[in-house]
N, C-alpha and C positions, 0 to 999 in steps of 0.2 A: 188555536185555529191558525192555519197557514195557507196562503193563497199563492198559486203559481200563475202568473198572468199569461195571456196568450202569447205564444212564441211563433213567429213566422216560419221558423224552420220545422218545428215539431207540429205546427198546425193544431194546437190544442191548448186548453187551459184547464187547471184543476184546483181543487180545494180539499184540504185535510182538516177534520174537526173531531172533537170528542165531546160527547154530551156530559153534563155534570153527573158526578157519581157513577160513571160508567167506565169500564176498562177498555171497551172496544174503541178503536180508531177508525173512522169512516173516511174513505178516500173517494172523491167523485171527479170524474173526468168528462169533458165535453170537447168536441172538435171535429175535424175532418173524419168522415165516416170510415174510410178505409184505414186511417191511422188508429182510430179507437178500436176498430174491429180486430186489428192485428194484436192488440194488447189483451183481448178477451179469450177466456178458455171455457166459460160457461154462459148460459143465458136462461132467461125465464120464459116458460110457456104460458099460455092463457090461464091455466089453472093456478099459477103462481109457483109451480114446481121448478126447482133448479136443475137444469139439464146440462150435462157435459157436451161441449161443442166438438163434433167430429170434423174431419176434413171435408166431408161431403156437405155438411151443414154450413161450414165456413164458405164454401163455394156458392151455396144458395144465397147467403147473405151478400156476398160480393156481386152476384148476378142481380139481386134486388137493388143494390146501390147503383150498379151500372144502368139499370132500366130507368131509375129516377133521374140519373144524371143525363141520359139520352133525351129526356123530356125538359132539359134545361133547368132542373131542380138542383139547388144547392143542398147536398146531403150532409147532415151532421148526426153524430151518434152520442149516446150517453151511456156511461158505465161507472161501476162502483166496486169497491172492495171493502170488506169489513175485517179488520185484524184485531185480535184481542191481545193486549200487552199488559204485563204486570206493572211496568214502569209508566207512571202517569206523565212523565216528561215527553212531550210530543217532539219527535225529531222532524227537522225541516226537509223531509224526503218523502215524496209521494210515491206510492206503489205504482209500478208501471207494467206489471205482469200479473197474470192470474186473475184478471178482472172479470166481472159479470156484466154482460151486455143488457142494458135496460131498454133500449129502443133506438130506432132510426127515424129521422124526420127529414122530409124533403121540403125545402123552402123555395117558393117561387118569387123571383125578383124580376118582374116584367120590364121589358125595355121601355124607355120613355117614348111617348108619341113622336113620330117623324124622325127617329133615330136612323131607321133604315134609309129614309130619304136623304138624310145628311150624309151617311156613309156613301150612298150612290153618287151624291154631288162631289164628294172628295175624290172618288174613283174617276169620275168624268174630268175633274181638274188635274188628273195624273198625280194625285197625292195618295201614297200607299198608307193604309190604316192598319195598325197591328194592335192586337189586344194582349196584354200581359196581366195575368190574373193568378191568384192563389187557389182558384177552384181546381178540381181534379180534371183530368184530361177529357172525359166524356162530357162533363158539364160545360167546360170552356168551349168545346167544339159545337155543342148544341146552341149555346148563346151566340157564338160567332156566326153561325148560319142564320139564326133568327135575326141578327142585326144586319146581315148582309156583308159582314167583313170576310166571310168564307163561303165559297161556293161548294156544294157537295162534290162537284167534279174535281175541284182542286184538292180535295181531301183524299182522293182515291189513292194517291201515291205516298201518303203518310209523311210528306215532306213539309206540309204547311202548318202542322200542329206538332209541337214538341213540348217536353217537360223541362222545367228549369234545370234540373240536375243533368239532363241530357245535354242541354245547350252549354252548361257550365263545363262539362267534361270534353267538349270539342277542343281540338287544337286551334290555335289562333288562325291558322290558314283556313281550317274547315269552317270556322265561324264566319269569316269574311266571305267565303264562297257561298254559304247557305243562307246568309242573313236576309237576302232579298226574297227568298222563297218562303220564309217563315212568316205566317200570318198570325198565329196564335201561340202563346207560351203559357202553359198551365203549370200549376204547382210551383210557381216562381217565387223567388225571394227578392228583397230590395236590391241585392247585389246583382241578381240576374237582369233586372231592369236597367241598372247602371251599366252593366256590361253590354247590353244590346245598344244602348245610346252611344257608347264609346265605339262599338263596331260600326254602326251606321255613320257616325261622323268621320271615322277613319276611312270609309269607303267614299267619302265625299258628299254624303247626303246632308241636306238641311233638316234638322230634327226638331219636332215640337212634341213635348211630353205633357200629358195630363196626369194629375195626381191629387190625393186629398189627405194622405196619411203622413205622419212624421217620417216614416221610413222612405217615403218617396222624395224627400228633400234632396239627397244627392243626385238623383236622376233629373229632377227639376232644374237644379243648378247647372248640371253639366249640359243640358240641352241648349240648342240655339234659342228656343222659345219655351219657357216653362209656363204652363197654365194650371192654376190651382182652383179648387172649388170654393166658392164663396160661402156656401151654406154648411156643408159637411167637412170642409177642409180645416185642418189644424193651423194654428198660428205659425208653426214652423214651416209648414208647406206654403203658406201664403207669403211668408218672407223670402222663401227660396225661389219663388216664381216671378215671372215678369208680368203676367196678366192674371187677374183674378176673375173667374167666371161667376157672376153674381147669382145666376139661376141654376148652376150645376147641370146644364143641359148641353149635350154635344152639338146641338144645332147652333149654339152660340160660337163654337169653334169654326163652323162654316162661315158664319157671319164675319168673324175676325179674318178668315182667309179671303173673302170677297172684298172687304174694305182694304185689306192690306195690298191686294193686287191693284185695286183701284187707285190707291194713293201712289203706288209705285208707277203705274201707268201715267197718271197725271203729272208726276214729276218729269217723266220722259217727254211728255208733250210740251211742258214749259221749257225744258232745256232745248228742245228742237226749235221752238218758237224764238227763244231768246238768242240763240246762236245765229239764226237766220237774220234777225234784225241787225245784230252787231256785225256780221260778215258783210252784209249789203251796205250798211253805212260806212264801214271801214274802207272797203274797196272803192266806192264811188268818191269818197273824199280824197283817198290816196291818188286815184287816177286824175281827178280834177287838180289836185295840188301840184303834181309833177308836170301836167300838161298846160294848165292855165295860170297857175300861180295863185289861184283862189279856190276856196271850197264852197260848194253849193249848199251844204247843210251846216249851218252855224252852230255854235255851242248852245245858244238858247234853244234852237230848234231840236237839237239832240236831247237836251234836258227835258223839253216838252214830250218827246217820244218816250223817254225813260219814265217820266212821271205818269203818263196816261197809258201808253201801250204796254209797258212792262208790268206796272203795278196792277192796274185794272185788268189788263189782259191776262195776267197770271191768275187773278181771281176768277175770271171766266173759265179758264181751263181747269181750275181747281174745283169747280162746281160739278164736274162730270160725275154721274152716279155709276156704281158698279153694275155691270151687265153680265148676262150669261155667256157672252163671247169671251170675256176675260176668264171665266171659270173653265172654259173648254181648252184654253191654252195650257201648254206646259209650264211649270213654274220656273222662274229664273234660277239658274245654278249659282253655286257659291262663288265661282270664279268668272261668271258671265259679266261682261262690262255693261255699264249703265247705258252707254251709247251703242245701240245695236247697228247692224249693217243697214237695216231698213231706215233707221234715223239718219245715218250718214248719207244714204241715197237721197232722202227727202231734203236734207239740209243743202246738199250740193245742187239739187235741181231747183229748189225754191230760190236759193241765193243767186244762181246764174240767171234765172228768169228776171229777177228784180234788177240785177246789175245790168243786163242787156237793155232793159227798158229805160233805166236811169242814164246809161251812157248815151243812148240815142238822143234823149232829151238834152243831155249836157252838150253834145257837139252839134246837134241839128235842130235843137228846140227853137232857136230864134228864127230859122228859116221855115220850119214846118208851121209854127203857130203865128209867125209874124209879130213877135213881141220883142221888147227890149231885154237887157240882161237881168234886170231886177225881177220882172215878171217871169222870165225863164227859170230863175232860181226858185221862185214861188211855186211854179209848176212842178219842178223837181221834188220840192219838199212835200207838196200835197200828194203827188204820185207815190212818194215813199210812204206817207202815212196810210193811204188807201191800200197799198200793197200789204202793210202790216195788218190791216183789218181782214183782208182775205187770207193772210197767213194764219190768223186765228182759226179759220175754218180748216185750213190745210192741217194744222197741228192737232185738231180734234180726232182725226182718224189717221193713225200712223201707218196702217197696212191696207187701207181701203181706197178705191177710186172715188166712190160717191162720198164726198166730204160733207154733204148736206144731210146725210141720213141721221135722223133723230134730233135735228136741231131744234125743232119746235117742241120736242119733249122736254128739253132743258130750257125752261123759261128764263132762268137767271142769266144764262149765257146770252139769249137773244136780248134781254134788257141791257146787259153790259155793252154789247156790240152797238146797240142803238144809242146808248148813252155816250160812247166814244164819238160816234158820228155826229150826234147833236151838239156835243161839246165843241167839236172842231168847227162846225157851222157857226155856232154862237161866237166863237173867237173870230171868225172871218167877218161876221156882221159887225162885231165890235170894232175891228180894224177899219172897215170901210166907213162906218159911222164917225169914228174919231178922225179919219183922214179928210173927209169931204164936208162934214156937217158941224161936229162939235168943236174941234180944235185942230185944224189942219196944220197950224204952225208947230204942233207938238208931235206930228207924225214921225218925222225923221228921228227925233230924240228918244221917243218912248215907244210908240205903237208900231214902229217898223219891225220890232222883234216879236210881235204877236203872231203865232203861226196862222197860216191861211190854208183853207181847203180848196178854194177855187180862185180864179183870177177875174172872171167876168160876172 
């Protein structure tokens, strides 16, 4: 007995065997219907009679395969050949011509629930979805239409669906030109999948690849993000990927996309918030140092801002959940900077506003409020802290005027902002308690460094 395993190029597998005490050698093939059909010269009719296959009958079988494929059925065929040999030594070569067709079978592999919705979500997020399969051209087209990857209107020009051998035979320039128009690649090999990934990356796209087979490992490793199947995926595919999808569902890819954009957006928010704090503090201290010889924001006060505003404030911005608005935006390009033009605009505007308010208090605070130098510095510090509290709200929405939209929906954000304000008030109360009631003689040595939120 000899077995030829499935070959992704030949799209078939076979077995050769001989029964005990029998001279005949039996060869059986199964695989892609059009591949097996091309190897057959005879077929059985209903009565069991063996009939020679004419060209007309061959066309009828091909039409039958085409009709099944158009209904998104995966067509496989079975064929065999019986050869009588005097030599009982079985050669490791399966007959590939003159076979007898045993039958055709159409297998239905229905799409998972919500796959079409997931594909539509990717399209709305300006993410192009391409299907690379080893099914024949008609089956691949039907499945792509069923999943929403391909619109019937797009398929009219015959540019959206290609076969692997056709794509492989393109010139490098033609592949780069047509790569964006291709939605479906049928009868593809693992090399075709890898070639498409290389072309997409060469054109500057960020590429994510899903796969479950050992042959998908090169494409998974070459892609920017490789996603393997946790249930049906092989160990080789899992090791070559960056993310393992535990439920083997395409909807999980959309979930990864949503959270990836959310995390990226939250990082941008924190960067804008952090830079605004640092720029405002640096400018006010620098101006005060060169004009008055003293800085209004001491090292202890700046440490307090860093401990409370930066750490807890970063946690508040990091708790923002993904929204549909993020999915409607175009993805960030490979060379797009982390600091966008809108972030620079917000940073400059927010910093200038804080600097103007603080400089007015620095030079006119004593006359405006009628207080001494120490209380004036306290006012500057508390104003600076309150500016950062509102800067948290400014940083929540990078591109919107209504910064309070959806604030109540993020309960953790509201709790953290309330915690910052309450903590600042408690420190103020502790300062005044220690200064006037508990130990006024310790005030100048210890408690004078406790931050204050108000003066009166």
